[in-house]
C-alpha positions as CSV (number, residue, x, y, z in Angstrom):
1,M,41.5,55.7,-17.5
2,S,41.4,51.9,-17.0
3,R,43.0,50.5,-13.8
4,W,45.3,47.8,-15.2
5,K,46.5,44.9,-13.1
6,A,50.3,45.1,-12.6
7,L,52.2,43.0,-15.2
8,S,54.1,40.0,-13.9
9,T,57.7,40.7,-12.8
10,E,58.7,37.5,-14.6
11,L,58.0,39.1,-18.0
12,D,61.0,40.3,-19.9
13,P,61.5,44.1,-19.8
14,R,61.0,44.3,-23.6
15,V,57.7,42.5,-23.4
16,R,56.6,44.8,-20.5
17,Q,57.5,47.8,-22.6
18,L,55.4,46.6,-25.6
19,L,52.4,45.8,-23.3
20,T,52.6,49.2,-21.6
21,Q,52.5,51.0,-24.9
22,L,49.5,48.9,-26.0
23,R,47.6,49.6,-22.8
24,R,48.2,53.3,-23.2
25,L,46.8,53.1,-26.8
26,K,43.7,51.2,-25.6
27,D,43.1,53.8,-22.8
28,H,43.6,56.7,-25.2
29,S,41.1,55.2,-27.7
30,G,38.4,55.2,-25.0
31,L,37.1,51.8,-26.3
32,S,35.9,49.0,-24.1
33,M,37.2,45.5,-24.6
34,R,34.1,44.5,-26.5
35,Q,34.3,47.6,-28.8
36,L,38.0,46.9,-29.4
37,A,37.3,43.3,-30.3
38,A,34.6,44.4,-32.8
39,K,37.0,46.9,-34.5
40,T,40.0,44.6,-34.7
41,G,38.5,41.1,-35.3
42,Y,40.2,39.6,-32.3
43,S,37.9,38.4,-29.5
44,E,37.5,40.2,-26.1
45,K,39.1,37.2,-24.3
46,S,42.1,37.4,-26.7
47,W,42.6,41.1,-25.9
48,E,42.4,40.4,-22.2
49,R,45.1,37.8,-22.6
50,Y,47.3,40.1,-24.7
51,L,47.0,43.2,-22.5
52,G,47.3,41.1,-19.3
53,G,50.6,39.6,-20.3
54,R,49.3,36.0,-20.6
55,S,49.8,35.7,-24.3
56,L,51.9,37.7,-26.8
57,P,49.6,39.5,-29.3
58,P,50.1,38.7,-33.0
59,R,51.7,41.3,-35.3
60,E,48.3,42.0,-37.0
61,A,46.6,42.8,-33.7
62,V,49.4,45.3,-32.8
63,E,49.1,47.0,-36.1
64,A,45.3,47.2,-35.8
65,L,45.5,48.8,-32.4
66,A,48.1,51.3,-33.7
67,R,45.7,52.3,-36.5
68,I,42.8,52.8,-34.0
69,G,45.1,54.9,-31.7
70,G,46.2,57.0,-34.7
71,V,49.9,56.3,-34.3
72,D,52.6,55.1,-36.7
73,P,52.7,51.3,-36.3
74,V,56.4,51.1,-37.2
75,R,57.8,51.6,-33.7
76,L,55.2,49.3,-32.1
77,L,56.0,46.6,-34.7
78,A,59.7,46.9,-34.0
79,L,58.9,46.5,-30.2
80,H,56.7,43.5,-31.1
81,E,59.5,41.9,-33.1
82,V,62.0,42.2,-30.2
83,A,59.4,41.0,-27.7
84,A,58.6,38.0,-29.8
85,D,62.3,37.0,-29.8
86,T,62.3,37.0,-26.0
87,W,58.9,35.4,-25.5
88,G,60.2,32.0,-26.7
89,G,59.1,28.8,-25.3
90,R,59.0,29.8,-21.6
91,H,55.3,30.7,-21.8
92,L,54.5,27.6,-23.9
93,D,56.1,25.5,-21.1
94,A,54.0,27.3,-18.5
95,A,50.7,26.9,-20.4
96,A,51.2,23.2,-21.5
97,P,50.3,20.4,-19.1
98,Q,53.2,18.8,-17.3
99,E,53.3,15.6,-19.4
100,P,56.4,15.0,-21.4
101,A,56.2,15.5,-25.2
102,P,56.8,12.3,-27.1
103,E,60.3,11.9,-28.4
104,P,60.8,11.8,-32.2
105,P,61.9,8.3,-33.4
106,P,65.7,7.8,-33.3
107,E,67.6,8.0,-36.5
108,P,69.1,4.8,-37.9
109,V,72.7,4.1,-36.9
110,P,75.0,4.2,-40.0
111,A,77.0,1.0,-40.8
112,P,80.7,1.3,-39.7
113,T,83.1,2.0,-42.5
114,V,86.2,-0.2,-43.3
115,G,89.4,1.6,-42.7
116,P,93.1,0.9,-41.6
117,A,92.3,1.5,-38.0
118,A,88.7,1.3,-36.8
119,R,87.9,3.7,-34.1
120,P,85.9,2.4,-31.1
121,Q,82.3,3.5,-31.4
122,T,81.1,5.6,-28.6
123,E,77.6,5.6,-27.2
124,P,75.5,8.2,-29.1
125,E,74.5,11.2,-27.2
126,T,70.8,11.5,-26.3
127,E,69.0,14.0,-28.6
128,P,67.2,16.8,-26.9
129,E,63.5,16.1,-26.2
130,A,62.3,18.9,-28.5
131,E,63.8,19.8,-31.8
132,T,64.9,23.4,-32.2
133,E,63.0,25.9,-34.2
134,W,65.8,26.2,-36.8
135,V,65.8,22.5,-37.9
136,T,63.8,22.6,-41.1
137,A,62.9,20.3,-43.9
138,A,65.7,21.8,-46.0
139,G,68.3,20.2,-43.7
140,R,66.7,16.8,-44.1
141,S,66.6,17.2,-47.9
142,L,70.3,18.0,-47.9
143,R,71.0,14.7,-46.1
144,V,68.9,12.8,-48.5
145,A,70.7,14.4,-51.5
146,L,74.1,13.5,-50.0
147,V,73.0,9.8,-49.6
148,A,71.7,9.8,-53.2
149,G,75.0,11.2,-54.5
150,A,77.0,8.5,-52.6
151,V,74.9,5.7,-54.1
152,A,75.4,7.1,-57.6
153,L,79.2,7.2,-57.0
154,V,79.2,3.6,-55.8
155,L,77.3,2.5,-58.9
156,A,79.7,4.3,-61.2
157,L,82.8,2.7,-59.6
158,S,81.2,-0.7,-59.8
159,S,80.5,-0.3,-63.5
160,A,84.1,0.8,-64.1
161,A,85.5,-2.2,-62.3
162,L,83.3,-4.6,-64.3
163,L,84.5,-3.0,-67.6
164,V,88.2,-3.5,-66.6
165,M,87.6,-7.2,-65.8
166,R,86.0,-7.8,-69.2
167,L,88.9,-6.1,-71.0
168,D,91.4,-8.3,-69.2
169,G,89.5,-11.5,-70.0
170,D,89.3,-11.0,-73.8
171,N,91.6,-8.4,-75.5
172,S,90.6,-9.6,-79.0
173,E,87.0,-8.6,-78.6
174,P,86.0,-4.9,-78.8
175,A,85.3,-3.4,-75.4
176,A,81.6,-3.4,-74.5
177,A,80.2,0.0,-73.6
178,P,79.7,0.4,-69.9
179,P,76.1,0.2,-68.7
180,A,74.6,3.6,-68.3
181,V,74.5,4.7,-64.7
182,S,71.3,6.6,-63.7
183,T,71.8,8.9,-60.9
184,A,68.8,9.5,-58.6
185,P,67.4,12.9,-59.1
186,A,68.1,15.3,-56.2
187,P,65.0,15.5,-54.0
188,S,63.1,18.6,-54.3
189,S,63.1,21.0,-51.5
190,A,60.2,21.0,-49.0
191,P,57.3,23.2,-50.1
192,A,57.3,26.7,-48.7
193,Y,54.2,27.9,-46.9
194,T,53.1,31.5,-46.5
195,C,50.4,32.6,-44.0
196,R,47.8,34.9,-45.5
197,V,45.4,35.2,-42.7
198,E,42.0,36.7,-43.4
199,R,38.5,36.4,-42.0
200,T,35.8,35.1,-44.4
201,D,32.2,34.5,-43.4
202,G,33.1,34.8,-39.8
203,L,36.0,32.3,-39.9
204,W,39.8,32.6,-40.0
205,Y,41.7,31.2,-42.9
206,A,45.4,31.3,-43.7
207,G,45.1,30.6,-47.4
208,I,46.7,27.2,-47.4
209,S,43.9,24.7,-46.6
210,R,40.2,25.2,-45.9
211,T,39.7,21.9,-43.9
212,R,37.6,22.0,-40.8
213,D,37.7,18.4,-39.6
214,T,41.0,16.8,-40.8
215,E,42.6,14.8,-37.9
216,L,46.2,15.9,-37.3
217,G,48.6,14.4,-34.9
218,Y,52.3,14.0,-34.1
219,G,54.3,13.1,-37.3
220,A,51.7,14.4,-39.7
221,A,52.8,16.6,-42.6
222,G,51.3,18.7,-45.4
223,P,49.3,21.9,-46.1
224,E,46.7,21.1,-43.4
225,V,49.5,21.1,-40.8
226,A,50.8,24.5,-42.2
227,E,47.2,25.9,-42.0
228,A,47.0,24.9,-38.3
229,Q,50.5,26.4,-37.6
230,C,49.4,29.7,-39.2
231,L,46.2,29.8,-37.1
232,L,48.1,29.0,-33.9
233,R,50.5,31.9,-34.6
234,R,47.4,34.2,-35.3
235,A,46.2,33.2,-31.8
236,G,49.5,34.4,-30.3
237,I,51.0,30.9,-29.8
238,S,54.2,30.1,-31.7
239,P,54.4,26.6,-33.3
240,G,57.9,27.1,-34.4
241,G,58.4,27.4,-38.2
242,I,55.5,27.3,-40.7
243,D,57.0,24.1,-42.3
244,G,54.0,21.8,-42.5
245,M,55.6,19.3,-40.1
246,F,53.7,18.3,-36.9
247,G,56.7,18.0,-34.6
248,P,57.2,18.6,-30.8
249,L,57.0,22.4,-31.0
250,T,53.7,22.2,-33.0
251,Q,52.3,19.7,-30.5
252,R,53.2,21.8,-27.5
253,A,51.6,24.8,-29.2
254,V,48.4,22.8,-29.8
255,K,48.3,21.8,-26.1
256,A,48.8,25.4,-25.0
257,F,46.0,26.6,-27.3
258,Q,43.6,23.8,-26.1
259,T,44.3,24.7,-22.5
260,G,43.5,28.4,-23.1
261,A,40.4,27.5,-25.1
262,G,39.0,25.2,-22.5
263,L,39.2,22.1,-24.8
264,A,40.3,18.6,-24.0
265,V,44.1,18.7,-24.0
266,D,45.4,15.8,-26.2
267,G,47.9,17.6,-28.5
268,T,46.0,16.7,-31.7
269,V,44.0,18.9,-34.0
270,G,40.5,17.5,-34.6
271,P,37.1,19.1,-35.4
272,D,36.8,20.8,-32.0
273,T,40.2,22.4,-32.2
274,W,39.7,23.4,-35.8
275,K,36.4,25.1,-34.8
276,A,38.2,27.1,-32.1
277,L,41.2,28.0,-34.4
278,R,38.9,29.2,-37.1
279,G,36.5,31.0,-34.8
């Protein structure tokens, strides 16, 4: 029976319960850390972080250990889901260096509307430093769709007013047909990305992009960003949603991963960080 180091008292009780069950399964299997790494595809250092309470193991690692221990993974996966909810950003804050994440650029201030009684404008509240996990590209698309609809309505009203003026100026001539108003098509929703993590030729891929050297930084977007987010989640570090947007949460996750991997901590994904993520 292995002599485990006591788990930190700062861990949530639900996280401690999950790690205790995983430690028992590892002891029951009789495998060393090196043997466990060979059977599951997760490195020996990763298992030391998982079972030591320094990093939350990914869902696939929990399921693999359950199969090795010969137990039904359903209960362990339920514990993992609850533990993941409580893990949150506290461990990311602890792992990331104490430099503030750059703030996203401020949104443009809308022009004041003309009304019978203009209300005094108040100073806008400062937005939080990091956007929440639940703000997705779908919300931004909705705002763009509303703006496009408002523009189309203004064009339609302008055309109607022009037609009335022409009719008043010359009643003898037939009314000209109003110009066709083309409405801007509603923007398509942001692409949905699904992580399909698998190991090919000794490297990890999430099925979205096979790049190994694309430079990604704050504000980047696209399938390469979603690939990096999937691989960060596989490493046990949550980047927020898998939305292909390199925002503050993704940047903080990259810094936490670079710290744990012994890389230069700059919050960007370059060749060295890709190599560590895929290895």
